[in-house]
C-alpha positions in Angstrom: 73.6 38.3 -31.6 72.7 36.7 -28.3 73.3 39.0 -25.3 76.0 37.8 -23.0 74.1 37.8 -19.7 76.5 37.6 -16.8 75.2 37.6 -13.2 77.1 39.6 -10.6 78.9 37.3 -8.1 76.9 38.2 -5.1 73.8 36.0 -5.0 74.2 36.0 -8.8 72.0 39.0 -8.6 73.8 42.1 -7.3 73.5 41.8 -3.6 75.3 44.4 -1.5 78.3 43.1 0.5 78.2 46.0 2.9 76.4 43.8 5.4 79.3 43.5 7.8 83.0 43.6 8.5 85.0 41.4 6.2 86.2 38.1 7.7 88.0 35.1 6.5 84.8 33.0 6.1 83.0 35.5 3.8 83.9 33.2 0.9 81.6 30.5 2.3 78.7 32.9 2.6 79.3 34.3 -0.9 79.5 30.8 -2.3 76.2 29.7 -0.6 74.7 32.9 -2.0 75.4 31.9 -5.5 74.9 28.1 -5.1 71.3 28.6 -4.0 70.6 30.5 -7.2 72.3 27.8 -9.2 70.0 25.1 -7.7 66.8 27.0 -8.6 68.2 27.8 -12.1 68.7 24.1 -12.8 65.3 23.2 -11.5 63.8 25.8 -13.9 65.2 23.9 -16.9 62.9 21.0 -16.3 59.3 20.6 -17.4 56.4 19.7 -15.1 55.7 16.5 -16.9 59.3 15.3 -16.3 58.8 15.2 -12.5 58.5 11.4 -12.3 61.4 10.6 -14.6 64.4 8.7 -13.4 67.9 8.3 -14.9 66.9 4.8 -16.0 63.2 4.0 -16.4 61.9 1.6 -13.8 65.1 1.6 -11.7 64.3 3.1 -8.3 68.0 3.4 -7.4 68.2 6.7 -9.3 66.1 9.5 -7.8 63.4 11.0 -10.0 63.5 14.7 -10.7 60.8 15.1 -8.0 62.8 13.1 -5.5 65.9 15.2 -6.2 64.0 18.4 -5.3 62.6 16.7 -2.2 66.1 15.6 -1.1 67.6 19.0 -1.6 65.0 20.8 0.4 64.8 18.2 3.3 68.5 17.5 3.4 69.5 21.1 3.5 66.9 21.8 6.2 68.3 19.0 8.4 71.9 20.0 7.9 71.3 23.6 8.8 69.0 22.8 11.8 71.0 19.9 13.3 74.6 20.8 12.4 74.6 24.6 12.1 71.8 25.5 14.5 69.9 27.6 11.9 66.1 27.0 11.7 64.1 29.0 9.2 60.8 28.0 11.0 59.1 26.7 7.9 58.3 23.3 6.5 61.1 22.3 4.0 58.6 21.1 1.3 55.9 23.2 -0.5 52.2 22.4 0.1 51.9 21.7 -3.6 54.8 19.6 -4.8 55.2 21.0 -8.3 58.2 22.5 -9.9 57.4 26.2 -9.5 56.4 25.7 -5.8 59.6 23.9 -5.1 61.6 26.8 -6.6 59.7 29.3 -4.5 60.0 27.3 -1.3 63.7 26.7 -1.7 64.4 30.3 -2.7 62.6 31.6 0.3 64.2 29.2 2.9 67.7 29.5 1.5 67.4 33.3 1.6 66.6 33.1 5.3 69.6 30.8 5.9 71.8 33.2 4.0 70.6 36.1 6.2 71.4 34.0 9.3 74.9 33.2 8.1 75.6 36.8 7.5 75.0 37.5 11.2 77.5 34.9 12.4 80.9 36.1 13.9 84.1 34.5 12.8 84.4 32.5 16.0 81.1 30.8 15.2 82.5 29.3 12.1 85.5 27.8 14.0 83.4 26.2 16.8 82.9 22.4 16.7 79.6 20.9 16.0 78.3 17.4 15.5 78.6 16.0 11.9 76.8 12.7 11.9 79.0 10.6 14.3 82.0 12.9 14.4 82.7 16.5 15.4 83.9 19.1 12.9 84.2 22.9 12.7 81.1 24.7 11.3 83.2 26.0 8.4 84.1 22.4 7.5 80.4 21.4 7.7 79.4 24.3 5.4 82.0 23.3 2.9 80.7 19.8 2.8 77.1 21.1 2.4 78.1 23.1 -0.6 79.8 20.2 -2.3 76.8 17.9 -1.4 74.5 20.4 -3.1 76.6 20.7 -6.2 76.8 16.9 -6.5 73.1 16.6 -6.8 72.8 19.6 -9.1 75.3 17.9 -11.4 73.1 14.8 -11.4 70.1 16.9 -12.5 72.1 18.6 -15.2 73.1 15.2 -16.6 69.5 14.3 -16.6 68.6 17.4 -18.5 71.1 16.5 -21.2 69.7 12.9 -21.4 66.3 14.4 -21.9 67.6 16.5 -24.8 67.2 19.9 -23.2 69.3 22.9 -24.0 71.4 24.0 -21.0 72.0 27.6 -20.0 75.2 28.5 -18.0 75.4 27.3 -14.5 79.2 27.9 -14.0 80.3 29.0 -17.4 79.8 28.3 -21.1 77.9 25.2 -22.2 77.5 23.5 -25.6 74.3 25.5 -26.0 75.9 28.9 -25.1 78.5 28.4 -27.8 80.9 25.6 -26.7 84.2 25.9 -24.9 85.6 28.9 -23.0 88.8 28.7 -25.2 86.6 29.2 -28.2 85.3 32.4 -26.6 81.8 30.9 -25.9 79.9 33.3 -23.7 78.3 32.6 -20.3 74.6 33.0 -20.7 72.3 32.6 -17.7 68.7 31.8 -18.2 67.7 34.9 -16.2 69.7 37.9 -14.9 68.7 37.2 -11.2 66.6 35.1 -8.9 63.7 37.5 -8.8 63.5 37.5 -12.6 63.7 33.7 -12.7 60.7 33.3 -10.4 58.7 35.9 -12.2 59.6 34.5 -15.6 58.8 30.9 -14.7 55.5 32.0 -13.0 54.6 33.6 -16.3 55.3 30.4 -18.3 59.0 30.9 -19.0 61.1 33.7 -20.4 64.6 32.3 -20.5 67.4 34.0 -22.5 67.8 32.5 -26.0 70.8 30.3 -26.7 73.0 30.3 -29.9 74.0 26.6 -29.7 77.4 25.1 -30.7 76.8 25.2 -34.4 77.0 21.5 -34.7 80.5 21.3 -33.3 81.6 18.6 -30.9 82.4 20.2 -27.5 85.8 18.7 -26.7 89.3 19.8 -25.8 90.6 17.2 -28.3 91.7 18.7 -31.8 
């Protein structure tokens, strides 16, 4: 029997929400708190030798695994500094551009951004800022940042499936955790929290085992 490992909603690793007075934009902070963990979780599913692989061999239009990680780090750094005024004071890319170092770099920098967001008053979220060639409220910009991140994470998850990898949960059940939610498939994360993820991957990998879908096609069709 595979243990049903479910991460707490805060940072997907049991963070304390007693950090301030509740406000109507807390949901954006909480979402970023979990999204940053989901990014690192997907990155952990790749192997180092897969860094140069693209969706279609020889076609430069599709980012390689390496380029996807570069884009996430650089793009998020630019958005936060230029649109949200949050600078973590560190280079967005690791000195050694390998999988584990990307995970460490992004985990550290996104953790600093999370701490900065927690300090912002409600009025800050409603103030206008420059979004490329238009002006939008910071809450609007943050929402777009979250969807931008999930878009690229989805691309990487599709690549993992193309490469024949098993997929742990990122939002809910997958074919490898047992199939569909309506079939009572469990949500099984690779690690219980971000700290365990980095420790496990530093030691060569210690992901939770997966039961698979028992050969069943994962579809809502009968």
